[in-house]
N, C-alpha and C positions, 0 to 999 in steps of 0.2 A: 349229553356230550359224550364223545368217544375219543379214546387215545389210540392212535395207530402207530405201531412200532414195526419198522421194516429193516431187515438186514440186507444191505446192498454192497456191491463192489465199489471200492473207492473211485475208480475211474469213470463211473457213470453218475457221480453225485451232481455235477453241474447240470447235466441234462434232466435229472430228476427234480432238481431245484427249480429249473425253468418250467417244467411241466406242472409242478405244484403251484407256481406263481400264476400260471394260466387259469387254474381253477380257483384262485383266490387265497391260497395258503402261503403266507409269508413268514409266519413265526414257526421256526424249526429248531428242535434240539438235536444235536449231532454228537455222537460218541464214537471213539475208536473201539472196535471189538475184534476179538480173536475167536474164530469158529473152527470146528472140525470140518474137514473137506469131505465132500460126498464120495470122493474116490479113495478115501483113506489117506494114510500118511505116505510121504514120498521122500526121496533123498535128494539133496542139492549139494553143490560144491561151493565153498567160499574160501578163497586164497589157498586152494589146493587141499583143503580139508573137507571130507565128506561128513554131512550131518543130516539128521532126520528131521523133517518138518511135519509136525502133527497138526498144527493150527495155521490157518490162513488169515490174513488181514481183511477185515470188512469194516463197514461203517453201520452204526445203528442210528436210524433216523426216527425221531419221535415228533408227532404232531397231535394236537388236540383240536377237534373240529366238531361242528354240530352234527347231529344224527343224519340230517339230509345230505351232508357232503361226503359221507363215508365212501360210497360207491365211486364218486368222482376221484377221490384221493387214491383209492386202491387202483383204479384204472390208470391214473397218471403215473403211479410208481411202476406198475407192471408193464405199462405200454412203452416205457423208455428202455427197460432192461433188455440187453441183447441175450443174456442167459437168464434163466429163471431166477427170480428174487429168492433169497434163502428162505425167509419166512416172513409172514405178515401177521402180527397179533393185533386184535381189536378188543379193547376192554372198555367197560363203562367207567365214566368219571362222574362222581357225585357232585363235586364242587371244585371250582378254580378260584384261587385267591391270588391277586396280583399285588405287587408292591404298592401301587397307587391306592389300592383299597384298604390297605392295613393302616391302622391309626397309631403308629409309633408304639409297638408293644413293649419296647425296652426302656421307655421313659418313666 
């Protein structure tokens, strides 16, 4: 099994979710992330005050899939993105334990 982590723009999440559903991925973990911008920092104005923006808002998407599905998932994520996806990390997963498989360890 492999864990795939992708950093995407928040406004394309729904499209990525639908693309993943088409390849059979329905269990998704999603986190808010702040990343450095490829263009560096920039300044913005809010209520007349200028401030520097060093980090931009992104979403970190995590899915665990079988080894055979990795290419399909990567194509689904990158195929939807209008701009290049920030990064995609693929790591090996030794074991997955779900709540249903645990035998009440705290009793």
